[in-house]
C-alpha positions as CSV (number, residue, x, y, z in Angstrom):
1,M,20.2,-5.5,-20.7
2,I,19.2,-2.3,-19.2
3,T,19.2,0.8,-21.1
4,A,18.0,4.4,-20.2
5,Q,14.5,5.8,-21.6
6,L,12.9,9.3,-21.0
7,N,9.8,8.8,-22.2
8,P,7.0,6.7,-20.6
9,L,7.1,3.2,-22.5
10,P,4.7,2.4,-25.2
11,K,1.5,0.7,-24.0
12,G,2.1,-3.2,-23.0
13,E,6.0,-2.9,-22.8
14,R,7.6,-4.2,-19.7
15,Q,9.8,-1.6,-18.0
16,R,12.5,-1.8,-15.5
17,I,14.4,1.1,-17.0
18,F,15.5,4.3,-15.1
19,L,16.7,7.8,-16.5
20,H,20.7,7.5,-16.3
21,Y,23.2,10.4,-15.8
22,S,24.5,9.5,-19.0
23,T,21.4,10.8,-20.8
24,V,21.9,14.3,-19.7
25,S,23.7,16.8,-21.6
26,V,27.0,17.7,-20.0
27,I,25.7,21.5,-19.8
28,D,22.6,20.5,-18.2
29,R,24.5,18.3,-15.6
30,Y,27.0,21.1,-14.7
31,S,24.1,23.8,-14.4
32,Y,22.4,21.3,-12.1
33,N,24.6,20.5,-10.1
34,I,25.9,24.0,-9.5
35,K,22.2,24.7,-8.6
36,L,22.1,21.9,-6.3
37,N,25.5,22.7,-4.4
38,T,24.2,26.7,-4.1
39,M,21.0,25.5,-2.6
40,S,22.8,23.1,-0.1
41,D,24.8,26.1,1.2
42,N,21.6,27.8,2.5
43,I,20.1,24.8,4.0
44,N,19.9,25.1,8.1
45,W,20.1,21.5,8.8
46,S,19.5,22.0,12.5
47,E,15.9,23.2,11.7
48,L,15.3,19.7,9.6
49,S,14.7,16.2,10.8
50,E,17.3,13.7,10.6
51,T,16.4,12.0,7.7
52,E,16.8,14.9,5.3
53,K,20.7,15.2,6.1
54,I,20.9,11.3,5.3
55,K,18.9,11.5,2.3
56,Y,20.9,14.6,0.8
57,E,24.3,13.1,1.9
58,S,23.3,9.6,0.6
59,N,24.9,10.4,-2.7
60,Y,21.4,9.6,-4.6
61,L,20.4,6.7,-2.4
62,R,23.9,4.8,-2.0
63,G,24.6,5.7,1.7
64,T,27.1,3.2,2.7
65,L,24.9,0.4,1.7
66,V,27.6,-1.7,0.1
67,E,29.9,-1.2,3.2
68,S,27.0,-2.4,5.5
69,L,26.0,-5.6,3.2
70,A,29.5,-6.4,3.5
71,D,30.0,-6.1,7.3
72,P,30.0,-9.9,8.5
73,I,30.1,-9.1,12.4
74,T,26.3,-7.9,12.3
75,G,22.9,-8.9,10.7
76,S,21.8,-5.2,10.6
77,I,22.7,-2.3,8.7
78,A,24.0,1.0,9.8
79,F,21.4,3.7,10.9
80,A,21.6,5.9,8.1
81,D,21.6,3.0,5.7
82,T,18.3,1.8,7.4
83,Q,16.6,4.8,6.1
84,I,17.7,4.7,2.6
85,S,17.4,1.2,2.1
86,K,13.5,1.9,2.3
87,F,13.9,3.6,-0.9
88,H,15.0,0.1,-2.3
89,G,12.1,-1.5,-1.0
90,M,13.0,-3.1,2.1
91,Y,12.8,-2.7,6.1
92,Q,15.2,-3.8,8.5
93,Q,13.0,-5.6,11.6
94,F,14.0,-8.2,14.1
95,D,11.8,-11.1,15.7
96,R,10.4,-9.8,18.6
97,D,9.0,-13.1,19.8
98,L,12.7,-13.9,20.5
99,E,14.0,-10.5,21.8
100,K,13.8,-11.1,25.5
101,E,15.8,-14.5,25.3
102,R,18.4,-13.0,23.1
103,K,18.7,-10.4,25.1
104,R,19.1,-12.6,28.2
105,Q,21.8,-14.5,26.0
106,K,23.7,-11.0,25.3
107,L,23.1,-11.7,21.7
108,E,21.9,-8.8,19.3
109,P,18.3,-9.1,17.8
110,A,17.6,-11.6,15.1
111,F,17.7,-9.0,12.5
112,S,15.8,-9.8,9.1
113,F,14.4,-7.4,6.4
114,L,11.3,-7.0,4.7
115,I,11.3,-6.6,1.1
116,R,8.4,-5.3,-0.7
117,V,7.9,-5.8,-4.4
118,R,6.8,-2.6,-6.9
119,I,4.1,-4.4,-8.9
120,P,1.6,-1.0,-10.5
121,G,-1.9,-2.8,-10.5
122,G,-0.9,-6.1,-8.6
123,V,-0.8,-7.7,-12.1
124,V,1.6,-10.6,-12.0
125,S,2.0,-13.5,-14.4
126,P,2.1,-17.4,-13.5
127,S,6.0,-17.2,-13.9
128,Q,6.2,-14.5,-11.7
129,W,4.0,-15.9,-9.2
130,L,6.0,-18.8,-9.2
131,K,9.5,-17.0,-8.9
132,M,8.0,-15.6,-5.7
133,D,6.9,-18.5,-4.1
134,E,10.5,-19.9,-4.8
135,I,11.9,-16.9,-3.5
136,S,9.8,-17.3,-0.2
137,E,11.2,-20.9,0.4
138,Q,14.7,-20.2,-0.1
139,Y,15.3,-16.8,1.0
140,A,12.4,-15.7,3.2
141,N,10.1,-17.5,5.9
142,H,8.0,-19.5,3.3
143,T,5.0,-17.5,3.4
144,L,3.8,-14.8,1.0
145,K,2.3,-11.4,2.4
146,L,-0.4,-9.9,-0.1
147,T,-0.2,-6.5,1.1
148,T,-2.8,-3.5,1.1
149,R,-1.0,-1.8,-1.9
150,Q,-1.8,-4.8,-4.3
151,T,1.9,-6.3,-3.8
152,F,3.9,-9.0,-2.5
153,Q,5.7,-8.3,1.0
154,L,8.8,-11.1,1.8
155,H,9.4,-11.3,5.4
156,G,12.5,-13.2,7.3
157,V,15.1,-12.4,4.6
158,I,18.5,-12.2,6.1
159,K,21.4,-9.7,5.4
160,T,23.2,-11.9,3.4
161,N,20.5,-13.1,0.9
162,L,19.1,-9.4,0.2
163,K,21.2,-9.1,-3.2
164,K,20.3,-12.5,-4.3
165,T,16.8,-12.3,-3.4
166,I,16.5,-8.6,-5.4
167,Q,18.5,-10.6,-8.1
168,A,16.1,-13.4,-8.1
169,M,13.1,-10.9,-8.9
170,N,15.1,-9.0,-11.4
171,D,15.3,-12.4,-13.3
172,S,11.6,-12.4,-13.7
173,L,11.5,-8.5,-14.4
174,M,10.2,-7.5,-10.8
175,D,12.2,-5.3,-8.8
176,T,11.4,-3.7,-5.4
177,I,12.8,0.1,-6.4
178,A,10.3,2.9,-4.3
179,A,8.2,0.5,-3.0
180,C,9.1,2.0,0.3
181,G,10.8,5.3,1.4
182,D,10.0,9.3,0.4
183,V,8.9,8.9,-2.9
184,N,5.7,7.6,-4.9
185,R,5.0,4.1,-3.8
186,N,3.2,1.2,-5.5
187,V,0.3,2.5,-7.8
188,M,-2.8,0.8,-7.3
189,C,-5.8,0.2,-9.3
190,H,-9.3,-1.3,-9.5
191,P,-8.3,-5.1,-9.7
192,N,-10.9,-7.1,-11.6
193,P,-11.1,-7.8,-15.1
194,A,-14.5,-9.4,-15.1
195,E,-16.1,-6.4,-13.6
196,S,-15.3,-3.9,-16.3
197,P,-13.6,-4.3,-20.0
198,L,-11.7,-1.0,-18.8
199,H,-9.7,-2.8,-16.5
200,A,-6.6,-3.1,-19.1
201,E,-6.9,0.4,-19.6
202,M,-6.9,1.3,-16.0
203,H,-3.8,-0.9,-15.2
204,E,-2.0,0.5,-17.8
205,T,-2.4,4.0,-16.3
206,A,-1.4,3.0,-13.3
207,R,1.9,1.3,-14.7
208,R,2.5,4.5,-16.6
209,I,2.3,6.5,-13.7
210,S,4.6,4.1,-11.7
211,E,7.1,4.1,-14.3
212,H,7.0,8.3,-14.8
213,L,7.4,8.9,-11.1
214,L,10.1,6.6,-10.4
215,P,13.8,7.7,-9.1
216,S,16.0,8.1,-11.9
217,T,19.3,7.3,-9.6
218,T,21.1,4.3,-11.0
219,A,22.1,3.3,-7.2
220,Y,19.6,0.5,-7.4
221,H,21.2,-1.1,-10.3
222,E,24.6,-0.5,-9.0
223,I,24.2,-2.0,-5.7
224,W,22.0,-4.9,-6.3
225,L,22.2,-5.7,-9.8
226,D,25.9,-5.3,-10.1
227,K,25.9,-2.7,-12.7
228,K,29.1,-0.9,-13.4
229,L,28.7,3.0,-13.4
230,I,28.8,4.6,-17.0
231,A,29.5,8.1,-15.0
232,D,30.6,9.5,-12.0
233,S,27.5,8.6,-9.7
234,K,28.1,11.6,-7.4
235,Q,26.6,13.5,-10.4
236,D,23.6,11.3,-10.7
237,V,20.4,13.8,-11.5
238,E,16.8,13.4,-10.2
239,P,14.8,15.8,-12.4
240,I,11.7,15.3,-10.5
241,Y,12.8,14.3,-6.7
242,G,15.8,16.6,-6.5
243,D,18.5,15.5,-4.0
244,R,16.4,15.3,-1.2
245,Y,13.5,13.4,-2.5
246,L,9.9,14.1,-1.0
247,P,9.3,15.0,2.8
248,R,7.6,11.8,3.2
249,K,5.7,8.9,1.2
250,F,3.5,9.5,-1.6
251,K,0.7,7.1,-2.5
252,I,-1.4,7.0,-5.7
253,A,-4.5,4.9,-6.5
254,V,-7.1,4.9,-9.7
255,V,-10.9,3.7,-8.9
256,L,-13.6,2.6,-11.0
257,P,-17.0,3.5,-9.9
258,P,-19.0,2.1,-8.3
259,Y,-16.2,0.1,-6.7
260,N,-13.9,1.8,-4.3
261,D,-11.8,-1.3,-3.7
262,C,-8.6,0.7,-3.2
263,D,-9.9,3.2,-0.6
264,V,-9.2,6.1,-3.2
265,F,-9.8,9.0,-0.2
266,S,-6.9,7.5,1.6
267,Q,-4.4,8.1,-0.8
268,D,-2.4,11.2,-1.3
269,L,-3.7,11.3,-4.9
270,G,-6.4,9.7,-6.4
271,F,-8.1,9.5,-9.9
272,I,-11.7,8.5,-10.0
273,A,-12.5,6.9,-13.5
274,I,-15.6,8.8,-15.2
275,V,-17.0,6.6,-17.9
276,E,-19.3,7.6,-20.6
277,N,-20.9,5.4,-23.6
278,G,-18.3,2.6,-22.3
279,K,-15.2,4.7,-22.7
280,I,-13.2,6.4,-19.7
281,V,-13.2,10.1,-20.6
282,G,-11.2,11.3,-17.7
283,Y,-10.7,11.3,-14.0
284,N,-11.5,13.2,-11.1
285,V,-8.9,14.0,-9.0
286,A,-8.7,13.7,-5.3
287,V,-5.9,14.9,-3.0
288,G,-4.9,14.7,0.5
289,G,-5.7,11.4,1.7
290,G,-3.6,9.6,4.5
291,L,-4.4,7.5,7.4
292,G,-1.3,7.7,9.7
293,S,-1.6,9.3,13.1
294,T,0.1,9.2,16.2
295,F,-1.2,8.6,20.1
296,G,-0.5,12.0,22.0
297,I,-0.4,13.9,19.0
298,P,-3.5,15.5,18.1
299,E,-2.2,17.3,15.1
300,A,-1.2,14.2,13.6
301,Y,-4.4,12.7,12.3
302,P,-5.9,10.6,9.5
303,R,-7.5,12.4,6.7
304,L,-9.7,11.9,3.4
305,A,-8.7,13.2,0.0
306,D,-10.9,16.2,-1.4
307,V,-11.9,16.0,-5.0
308,I,-10.2,19.4,-6.6
309,G,-11.4,18.9,-10.1
310,F,-11.2,16.8,-13.4
311,C,-8.8,15.9,-16.2
312,L,-8.4,14.2,-19.4
313,P,-6.9,10.7,-19.5
314,D,-3.9,12.1,-21.5
315,Q,-3.0,14.5,-18.8
316,V,-2.9,12.1,-15.5
317,L,0.7,11.7,-16.1
318,E,1.5,15.5,-15.8
319,V,-1.4,16.0,-13.1
320,S,0.5,13.4,-10.9
321,E,4.0,14.8,-11.6
322,K,2.5,18.4,-10.7
323,V,0.8,17.3,-7.4
324,L,3.8,15.4,-6.1
325,L,6.0,18.6,-7.0
326,V,3.8,20.9,-4.8
327,Q,4.0,18.5,-2.0
328,K,8.2,18.0,-2.7
329,D,8.4,22.3,-2.8
330,N,6.1,22.5,0.4
331,G,5.8,19.7,2.5
332,N,6.9,20.1,6.0
333,R,10.6,18.8,6.5
334,Q,11.2,19.4,9.9
335,N,8.5,17.0,11.5
336,R,8.1,13.9,9.6
337,K,4.8,13.1,11.6
338,L,3.6,16.4,9.9
339,S,5.2,15.5,6.5
340,R,2.3,14.0,4.4
341,M,0.7,16.0,1.7
342,K,-2.6,16.1,3.8
343,Y,-1.1,18.3,6.1
344,T,0.5,20.4,3.7
345,I,-3.0,20.9,2.3
346,D,-4.5,21.6,5.7
347,N,-1.9,24.2,6.6
348,H,-2.6,26.3,3.2
349,G,-6.0,25.4,2.2
350,V,-7.5,23.1,-0.6
351,D,-8.2,26.0,-2.6
352,W,-4.4,27.6,-2.3
353,F,-3.3,23.8,-3.5
354,K,-5.7,23.3,-6.2
355,K,-4.1,26.7,-7.6
356,E,-0.8,25.7,-7.0
357,V,-1.3,22.8,-9.1
358,E,-2.7,24.6,-11.8
359,K,0.0,27.2,-11.6
360,Y,2.7,24.3,-12.1
361,L,0.6,22.8,-14.8
362,G,0.0,26.0,-16.8
363,Y,-3.9,25.0,-17.0
364,E,-6.9,24.9,-14.9
365,F,-8.9,22.0,-13.8
366,Q,-12.3,21.2,-15.4
367,E,-15.0,21.0,-13.0
368,A,-15.2,17.6,-11.3
369,K,-17.9,15.1,-12.8
370,P,-20.5,13.3,-10.8
371,F,-19.6,9.5,-9.5
372,A,-21.0,7.3,-7.2
373,F,-19.5,4.3,-4.7
374,I,-21.4,1.4,-3.7
375,R,-18.9,-0.4,-1.7
376,N,-15.1,-0.9,-0.7
377,G,-13.7,-4.2,-0.5
378,D,-13.6,-7.0,-2.8
379,R,-16.5,-9.4,-4.4
380,L,-15.2,-13.0,-3.4
381,G,-15.9,-15.8,-6.1
382,W,-16.2,-16.6,-9.9
383,K,-17.3,-14.1,-12.3
384,K,-17.1,-14.2,-16.1
385,G,-16.1,-11.3,-18.0
386,T,-17.2,-9.7,-21.2
387,D,-14.6,-11.4,-22.8
388,S,-15.7,-14.9,-21.8
389,K,-12.8,-15.4,-19.4
390,W,-13.3,-16.4,-15.8
391,N,-11.8,-14.6,-13.0
392,L,-11.8,-16.0,-9.2
393,T,-11.2,-13.7,-6.3
394,L,-10.1,-15.9,-3.4
395,F,-10.0,-14.7,0.1
396,V,-7.0,-14.7,1.7
397,E,-7.1,-14.2,5.6
398,G,-4.8,-11.4,6.7
399,G,-3.1,-11.5,3.2
400,R,-0.9,-14.3,4.3
401,V,-0.3,-17.1,1.4
402,A,1.0,-20.1,3.7
403,D,-0.2,-23.8,4.2
404,K,-1.6,-24.4,7.4
405,G,-2.6,-27.9,8.1
406,D,-5.3,-29.2,5.6
407,Y,-5.7,-25.6,4.6
408,K,-2.9,-25.7,1.7
409,M,-3.2,-22.0,0.3
410,K,0.5,-21.7,-1.1
411,S,0.6,-25.3,-2.3
412,A,-2.6,-24.8,-4.0
413,L,-1.9,-21.4,-5.7
414,R,1.8,-22.8,-6.7
415,E,-0.2,-25.6,-8.7
416,V,-2.8,-23.3,-10.1
417,A,0.1,-21.0,-11.5
418,Q,2.0,-24.2,-13.3
419,T,-1.3,-24.7,-14.8
420,I,-3.0,-21.6,-16.2
421,A,-2.0,-19.1,-19.0
422,G,-3.7,-16.2,-17.3
423,Q,-2.5,-14.1,-14.6
424,F,-2.7,-13.4,-10.8
425,I,-4.1,-10.2,-9.8
426,L,-3.3,-8.7,-6.1
427,T,-6.1,-6.8,-4.7
428,G,-5.7,-3.8,-1.9
429,N,-7.6,-5.8,0.5
430,Q,-5.0,-8.6,0.9
431,N,-6.9,-11.0,-1.3
432,V,-5.9,-12.6,-5.1
433,I,-7.6,-12.7,-8.3
434,I,-7.0,-15.6,-10.7
435,A,-7.5,-14.0,-13.6
436,N,-8.4,-14.4,-17.2
437,V,-8.8,-18.0,-17.3
438,T,-10.7,-20.4,-19.7
439,S,-13.9,-22.5,-18.8
440,E,-11.6,-25.5,-19.4
441,E,-8.8,-23.9,-16.8
442,K,-11.7,-22.5,-14.5
443,K,-12.7,-26.7,-13.8
444,K,-8.9,-27.6,-13.2
445,I,-8.5,-24.5,-10.6
446,S,-11.5,-25.5,-8.6
447,L,-10.2,-29.1,-8.5
448,I,-6.9,-28.1,-7.4
449,L,-8.6,-25.9,-4.6
450,K,-10.7,-28.5,-3.5
451,E,-8.0,-31.0,-3.2
452,N,-5.7,-28.7,-1.0
453,G,-9.0,-27.7,1.1
454,V,-9.1,-24.1,-0.3
455,L,-12.2,-24.4,-2.4
456,P,-14.0,-21.2,-1.4
457,G,-16.6,-21.9,1.0
458,E,-18.9,-20.1,3.4
459,I,-17.0,-17.2,4.9
460,S,-19.1,-14.9,7.1
461,G,-19.6,-11.1,5.8
462,L,-17.6,-10.1,8.6
463,R,-14.3,-12.0,7.7
464,Q,-14.5,-11.5,4.0
465,N,-14.3,-7.7,4.8
466,S,-11.5,-7.9,7.0
467,I,-7.9,-6.5,7.1
468,A,-5.0,-6.9,9.4
469,C,-1.3,-5.5,9.2
470,V,1.5,-7.4,10.1
471,A,2.2,-6.2,13.4
472,L,3.8,-8.4,15.7
473,N,6.3,-10.4,15.5
474,T,8.3,-8.4,13.0
475,C,6.8,-4.6,13.0
476,G,9.0,-2.5,15.3
477,L,6.2,-0.3,15.4
478,A,3.5,-2.4,16.9
479,F,2.3,-2.2,20.2
480,A,-0.1,-5.1,19.6
481,E,-1.0,-8.0,17.8
482,A,-3.0,-7.6,14.5
483,E,-2.7,-10.5,11.8
484,R,-2.1,-13.3,14.1
485,Y,-4.8,-12.2,16.2
486,L,-7.8,-10.8,14.2
487,P,-9.1,-14.1,13.0
488,I,-9.4,-15.3,16.4
489,L,-11.3,-12.3,17.5
490,I,-13.6,-12.3,14.4
491,S,-14.7,-16.0,15.2
492,K,-15.6,-14.7,18.8
493,I,-17.8,-11.7,16.9
494,E,-19.0,-14.2,14.6
495,T,-20.9,-16.2,17.4
496,I,-22.5,-12.9,18.4
497,L,-23.5,-12.2,14.8
498,D,-25.0,-15.8,14.0
499,Q,-27.3,-15.4,17.4
500,H,-29.2,-12.2,15.6
501,G,-29.0,-13.7,12.1
502,L,-26.3,-11.4,10.7
503,L,-23.5,-13.6,10.0
504,K,-23.9,-13.1,6.1
505,E,-24.1,-9.2,6.8
506,E,-21.3,-7.8,5.3
507,I,-19.3,-5.6,7.6
508,V,-15.9,-3.7,7.3
509,I,-13.7,-4.6,10.1
510,R,-10.2,-3.9,10.2
511,M,-7.1,-4.3,12.9
512,T,-3.6,-2.5,13.1
513,G,-0.9,-3.0,15.8
514,C,-0.5,0.7,15.8
515,P,-1.7,4.0,15.0
516,N,-0.2,4.4,11.6
517,G,-2.9,3.1,9.5
518,C,-1.3,0.2,7.4
519,G,-4.5,-1.7,7.5
520,R,-6.8,1.3,6.6
521,P,-8.4,0.8,10.3
522,Y,-10.1,4.5,10.5
523,L,-12.1,3.8,7.2
524,A,-13.5,0.3,8.9
525,E,-17.3,0.3,10.3
526,I,-15.4,-1.6,13.4
527,G,-11.8,-0.5,13.5
528,F,-9.2,-1.7,16.2
529,V,-5.8,0.0,16.8
530,G,-3.3,-1.6,19.3
531,K,-2.6,0.5,22.7
532,S,-0.5,-2.5,24.0
533,E,-0.1,-6.0,24.4
534,G,-3.7,-7.4,24.6
535,H,-5.4,-4.0,24.4
536,Y,-7.1,-2.2,21.6
537,N,-9.0,1.0,20.5
538,L,-12.2,0.3,19.1
539,Y,-13.4,2.9,16.7
540,L,-17.2,2.7,15.0
541,G,-18.7,4.6,12.3
542,G,-16.7,4.3,9.1
543,N,-18.8,3.2,6.1
544,F,-19.5,0.5,3.8
545,I,-18.0,2.8,0.7
546,G,-15.1,4.2,2.2
547,T,-15.8,7.9,2.4
548,R,-15.8,8.5,6.1
549,L,-13.5,8.0,8.8
550,N,-14.7,6.3,11.8
551,T,-14.7,7.7,15.6
552,L,-13.1,6.5,18.8
553,Y,-15.9,4.6,20.8
554,K,-13.9,3.0,23.7
555,E,-10.1,2.7,24.5
556,T,-7.8,0.4,25.8
557,L,-10.2,-2.7,25.6
558,T,-9.7,-6.4,26.2
559,E,-10.9,-8.9,24.2
560,D,-13.6,-9.6,27.2
561,E,-14.2,-5.9,26.9
562,I,-14.6,-5.4,23.4
563,L,-17.3,-8.4,23.0
564,A,-18.8,-6.6,26.0
565,E,-19.3,-3.6,23.9
566,L,-19.9,-5.1,20.8
567,K,-22.7,-7.5,21.8
568,P,-25.8,-5.0,22.5
569,I,-24.5,-2.8,19.5
570,I,-25.0,-5.9,17.4
571,A,-28.4,-6.9,18.9
572,D,-29.6,-3.3,18.4
573,Y,-28.5,-2.9,14.9
574,A,-30.4,-6.5,14.4
575,A,-33.6,-5.4,15.9
576,N,-33.9,-2.0,14.8
577,R,-32.0,-0.9,11.2
578,T,-33.8,0.0,8.2
579,E,-33.9,-1.7,5.0
580,G,-30.3,-1.9,3.6
581,E,-28.7,0.2,6.5
582,K,-25.0,-0.7,7.0
583,L,-23.6,-0.8,10.5
584,G,-21.5,2.4,10.1
585,D,-24.5,4.1,9.1
586,F,-26.4,2.7,12.1
587,V,-24.0,3.8,14.9
588,I,-24.2,7.2,13.9
589,R,-27.7,7.2,13.4
590,K,-28.3,5.5,16.9
591,Q,-25.6,8.1,18.1
592,Y,-23.2,5.6,19.6
593,V,-20.6,8.0,18.0
594,K,-20.8,11.2,16.4
595,E,-19.8,11.7,12.6
596,T,-16.1,12.7,12.1
597,L,-16.7,15.6,9.7
598,K,-12.9,16.2,9.1
599,G,-9.3,14.8,9.7
600,S,-8.6,17.5,12.1
601,D,-11.5,16.6,14.3
602,F,-10.4,13.1,14.6
603,R,-9.1,11.8,18.0
604,H,-7.6,8.6,19.6
């Protein structure tokens, strides 16, 4: 049974609970709605993006989703509902591989939906993994996609199966609320329990932030879980988000130096743990990251976050809320391409933003404390934690959990989930950690992986640090391939690396099918962004620790041109690098590209 709760839940308690209208007094509801109605009379909708009015008129994220879902004529939903459905964790897509043939047959596109789960910190139980595996087989395309936000995506879910899919997740205490849309998205955190006994505390912090910033509307429960209304839904209340929610999406991560495995500077809000004497004494607060950009619009660019101060552990929820509120109240609602918090900060200045947050908080941040990162990405293989439990970080190419010939990743992980009593932890680099297992379970896992052709073997340093977004065939924004193509390109680059004795050298390589940055390509030492089918921009000079944007090197390259450009650079790197020098630092030192010092200087 789902009940209402106002405060964050006690530690360890699993929550899928939302603030309900009925928990607010009649007087407060009346005052709140009078205020909203007065405000709406003063809104000049012609100056705002179309999505702003769609959100406002959606009746707190209801829209006409019920009617769209019931329409048997089409596999799609109404246009306005495609915007509102994002808040419920889904995107309408269609199979672009079939587009021409369906047009020839005068059929509508082969519509389906991407569904993204909300899993703070990426931690799921074996039973939840099995449920996602089962759902993917029953309602989706038989695969699981591990995302760069430490969660699952399902692809290929048709409209008539949407409700069944979400209800099946709910049965295993998972939900999709706020996994997409103009709200706080899935909260990330350092994933590996073996690397610090503080992992559990960090995961709890990520979970509490996620619960605190959840939308309060009951629309999700009514539409997908068939919960009856307790009160008139038109008088729902959103104490944090208001009636138009945020100007754009909002992303948060919690990281533990020396590891920057969540790319904290790419987030709207980052908390960098400061550890003294084995305890987290607080967090440095970083604001204003975001990697989305647009070809042909130099005003839209990737930006890395600025550290503005330090807060105590018991201030994290309040800081999260107030930073979000400053963005809600000041972000650009006219042009969605310029609506992320990074532009709010650049338009007003970092000092202004910091003071505004402090004004909302009622106190000042402490001075930021020193910290250092040594890498981003994941450390693959087995590692034993201080609690004597074992953790295996398993490479999942492109984040796609599937069976391919003799390489039966999906079958292997299904069998592992049926065997262990530990956890699965999804990483921010599209990999999975089989976590908190005993020595006896470790032996069984190794045997299962070997029998299914998945036992971790030799993987080049380039491949193990690769990320690719989904791109074609389902993403409507993609200009080119990414997930399906990057492994092929890596194999060809590996041949060059092997010729120069660099096969084991770790190099960060990332590819996306468009400039929106879902695969964080602008932080890569070698980054690719699709321009058109078979053509990519090549970016160089990001660093291995995720604290520097890369720079455009050459644009609109074919595969042959990519390899021709990289071959002499790799040869030069092999012959002339200094001890310990990473490729991203080398190409700047040798002036292949100039260092990008700030986001507004970035150019495609």
